[in-house]
C-alpha positions as CSV (number, residue, x, y, z in Angstrom):
1,M,34.3,-44.1,18.3
2,S,37.4,-43.1,15.8
3,Q,40.4,-40.7,16.2
4,F,41.6,-38.7,13.5
5,S,44.4,-36.3,12.9
6,I,45.2,-33.7,10.3
7,K,47.7,-30.8,9.7
8,R,46.0,-27.3,9.8
9,G,46.0,-25.7,6.4
10,D,45.9,-29.2,4.4
11,T,43.4,-29.1,1.5
12,L,43.8,-32.3,-0.3
13,A,43.1,-34.5,2.6
14,V,39.7,-36.1,2.4
15,F,37.7,-36.8,6.0
16,S,35.7,-40.3,4.9
17,V,33.8,-42.4,7.5
18,T,31.2,-45.0,7.5
19,L,28.3,-44.2,9.9
20,V,27.4,-47.0,11.7
21,A,23.9,-47.8,13.0
22,P,23.5,-49.0,16.9
23,S,23.1,-52.2,15.7
24,G,26.7,-52.2,14.4
25,S,25.8,-52.4,10.4
26,A,26.8,-49.4,8.1
27,Q,23.7,-47.1,8.2
28,D,21.8,-46.9,4.5
29,L,21.7,-43.3,3.9
30,S,19.5,-44.0,0.6
31,G,16.9,-41.2,0.7
32,A,19.2,-38.7,3.1
33,S,18.8,-35.2,2.2
34,G,21.9,-34.3,3.8
35,V,24.8,-35.1,6.3
36,T,26.2,-32.2,8.3
37,L,29.7,-32.6,9.8
38,K,29.9,-30.7,13.1
39,L,33.5,-30.3,15.0
40,K,33.4,-28.7,18.4
41,S,36.5,-27.5,19.8
42,Q,37.4,-29.2,23.3
43,R,39.3,-25.9,24.2
44,T,37.2,-22.9,23.3
45,G,33.8,-24.8,22.8
46,N,33.2,-23.2,19.1
47,V,31.4,-25.3,16.7
48,V,32.0,-25.3,13.1
49,T,29.4,-27.2,10.7
50,R,29.9,-28.3,7.1
51,E,28.1,-30.3,4.6
52,M,29.4,-33.6,3.7
53,D,29.0,-35.6,0.4
54,V,27.4,-39.0,0.4
55,V,29.8,-41.3,-1.3
56,A,28.0,-44.4,-1.0
57,A,24.4,-44.2,0.5
58,A,23.9,-48.0,1.2
59,Q,27.4,-48.3,2.9
60,G,26.9,-45.2,5.1
61,A,30.3,-43.7,3.5
62,V,30.4,-39.9,3.8
63,A,33.1,-37.5,3.0
64,Y,34.4,-33.9,3.4
65,T,37.3,-32.3,1.5
66,W,39.0,-29.7,3.5
67,Q,38.7,-26.1,2.2
68,A,41.5,-23.4,2.7
69,E,38.5,-21.5,4.2
70,D,38.1,-23.8,6.8
71,W,41.3,-23.4,8.7
72,A,40.1,-19.7,9.5
73,E,37.5,-21.3,11.9
74,I,38.8,-24.5,13.0
75,G,41.7,-24.4,15.5
76,L,44.4,-26.3,16.7
77,G,43.8,-29.2,19.3
78,F,41.4,-31.7,19.7
79,H,37.6,-31.2,18.4
80,N,34.7,-33.6,19.3
81,V,33.1,-34.7,15.9
82,E,29.4,-35.9,15.1
83,Y,27.5,-36.3,12.2
84,V,23.9,-35.3,11.5
85,V,22.2,-37.2,8.9
86,T,18.7,-35.3,7.7
87,I,16.0,-37.8,6.4
88,P,12.3,-37.2,5.6
89,A,11.1,-38.3,8.8
90,G,13.6,-36.2,11.0
91,T,17.4,-36.3,12.0
92,L,19.6,-39.3,13.2
93,T,23.1,-38.3,14.9
94,F,26.4,-40.2,14.8
95,P,27.8,-41.7,16.8
96,N,24.9,-42.0,18.9
97,D,27.2,-43.1,22.2
98,G,29.9,-40.2,22.3
99,Y,31.9,-38.2,19.4
100,D,34.5,-39.4,17.1
101,V,37.9,-37.1,17.8
102,L,39.7,-34.9,15.4
103,Q,43.1,-33.6,16.3
104,V,44.4,-30.4,14.3
105,R,48.0,-30.2,14.4
106,P,50.3,-27.4,13.6
107,R,52.4,-27.4,10.6
108,L,56.1,-27.2,11.1
109,E,57.3,-23.5,10.3
Protein backbone atom coordinates (compact mmCIF):
# COMPACT_ATOMS: atom_id res chain seq x y z
CA MET A 1 0.00 0.00 0.00
CA SER A 2 1.07 3.56 -0.70
CA GLN A 3 0.48 6.85 1.07
CA PHE A 4 -0.05 10.15 -0.77
CA SER A 5 -0.54 13.75 0.37
CA ILE A 6 -2.15 16.77 -1.25
CA LYS A 7 -3.16 20.26 -0.15
CA ARG A 8 -6.90 20.85 -0.31
CA GLY A 9 -7.82 22.97 -3.32
CA ASP A 10 -4.88 22.01 -5.55
CA THR A 11 -5.96 21.44 -9.14
CA LEU A 12 -2.65 21.13 -10.98
CA ALA A 13 -1.70 17.96 -9.12
CA VAL A 14 -2.16 14.64 -10.89
CA PHE A 15 -2.87 11.56 -8.78
CA SER A 16 -1.00 8.77 -10.60
CA VAL A 17 -0.68 5.12 -9.61
CA THR A 18 0.33 1.80 -11.10
CA LEU A 19 -2.13 -0.97 -10.34
CA VAL A 20 -0.31 -4.09 -9.17
CA ALA A 21 -1.73 -7.60 -9.51
CA PRO A 22 -1.45 -10.09 -6.62
CA SER A 23 1.51 -11.64 -8.46
CA GLY A 24 3.43 -8.39 -7.93
CA SER A 25 3.51 -7.37 -11.58
CA ALA A 26 1.67 -4.43 -13.13
CA GLN A 27 -1.94 -5.25 -13.98
CA ASP A 28 -2.55 -5.12 -17.74
CA LEU A 29 -5.59 -2.88 -18.25
CA SER A 30 -5.97 -3.58 -21.97
CA GLY A 31 -9.67 -4.14 -22.61
CA ALA A 32 -10.77 -2.37 -19.41
CA SER A 33 -13.83 -0.21 -19.92
CA GLY A 34 -13.12 2.00 -16.92
CA VAL A 35 -11.24 2.58 -13.69
CA THR A 36 -12.99 4.18 -10.72
CA LEU A 37 -11.12 5.96 -7.92
CA LYS A 38 -12.86 5.56 -4.55
CA LEU A 39 -11.96 7.67 -1.51
CA LYS A 40 -13.46 6.93 1.90
CA SER A 41 -12.90 9.44 4.70
CA GLN A 42 -11.49 7.74 7.79
CA ARG A 43 -13.16 10.45 9.88
CA THR A 44 -16.70 10.63 8.44
CA GLY A 45 -17.05 7.47 6.35
CA ASN A 46 -18.17 9.51 3.31
CA VAL A 47 -17.23 7.92 -0.03
CA VAL A 48 -16.33 9.93 -3.13
CA THR A 49 -15.90 8.27 -6.54
CA ARG A 50 -14.21 9.63 -9.65
CA GLU A 51 -13.38 8.15 -13.06
CA MET A 52 -9.66 7.78 -13.72
CA ASP A 53 -7.81 7.91 -17.04
CA VAL A 54 -5.85 4.88 -18.21
CA VAL A 55 -2.44 6.35 -19.07
CA ALA A 56 -0.59 3.17 -20.12
CA ALA A 57 -2.82 0.08 -20.23
CA ALA A 58 -0.12 -2.58 -20.50
CA GLN A 59 1.78 -1.05 -17.57
CA GLY A 60 -1.31 -0.66 -15.33
CA ALA A 61 -0.85 3.13 -15.13
CA VAL A 62 -3.87 5.27 -14.25
CA ALA A 63 -4.25 8.93 -13.29
CA TYR A 64 -6.75 11.48 -12.04
CA THR A 65 -6.37 15.26 -12.32
CA TRP A 66 -8.00 17.02 -9.39
CA GLN A 67 -10.81 19.44 -10.21
CA ALA A 68 -11.94 22.50 -8.21
CA GLU A 69 -15.32 20.88 -7.51
CA ASP A 70 -13.64 17.85 -5.91
CA TRP A 71 -12.75 19.82 -2.83
CA ALA A 72 -16.40 20.54 -1.96
CA GLU A 73 -16.83 16.79 -1.36
CA ILE A 74 -13.41 15.66 -0.19
CA GLY A 75 -12.70 16.71 3.36
CA LEU A 76 -9.46 17.17 5.25
CA GLY A 77 -7.70 14.26 6.88
CA PHE A 78 -6.98 10.69 5.89
CA HIS A 79 -8.91 8.75 3.23
CA ASN A 80 -8.74 5.06 2.36
CA VAL A 81 -8.27 4.70 -1.40
CA GLU A 82 -9.11 1.87 -3.78
CA TYR A 83 -9.34 1.53 -7.55
CA VAL A 84 -12.07 -0.52 -9.24
CA VAL A 85 -11.30 -1.78 -12.75
CA THR A 86 -14.21 -2.80 -14.95
CA ILE A 87 -13.50 -5.43 -17.60
CA PRO A 88 -15.96 -7.40 -19.76
CA ALA A 89 -15.91 -10.35 -17.34
CA GLY A 90 -16.54 -8.25 -14.20
CA THR A 91 -14.53 -6.09 -11.81
CA LEU A 92 -11.17 -6.15 -10.06
CA THR A 93 -10.37 -4.02 -7.01
CA PHE A 94 -6.87 -2.75 -6.16
CA PRO A 95 -5.06 -3.04 -3.88
CA ASN A 96 -6.62 -6.38 -3.01
CA ASP A 97 -5.02 -6.66 0.45
CA GLY A 98 -5.90 -3.30 1.99
CA TYR A 99 -6.04 0.34 0.92
CA ASP A 100 -3.79 3.12 -0.26
CA VAL A 101 -4.07 6.23 1.92
CA LEU A 102 -4.51 9.85 0.82
CA GLN A 103 -3.93 12.62 3.33
CA VAL A 104 -5.62 15.92 2.45
CA ARG A 105 -3.93 18.79 4.27
CA PRO A 106 -5.20 22.35 4.69
CA ARG A 107 -3.53 25.27 2.97
CA LEU A 108 -2.02 27.93 5.20
CA GLU A 109 -4.42 30.86 5.47
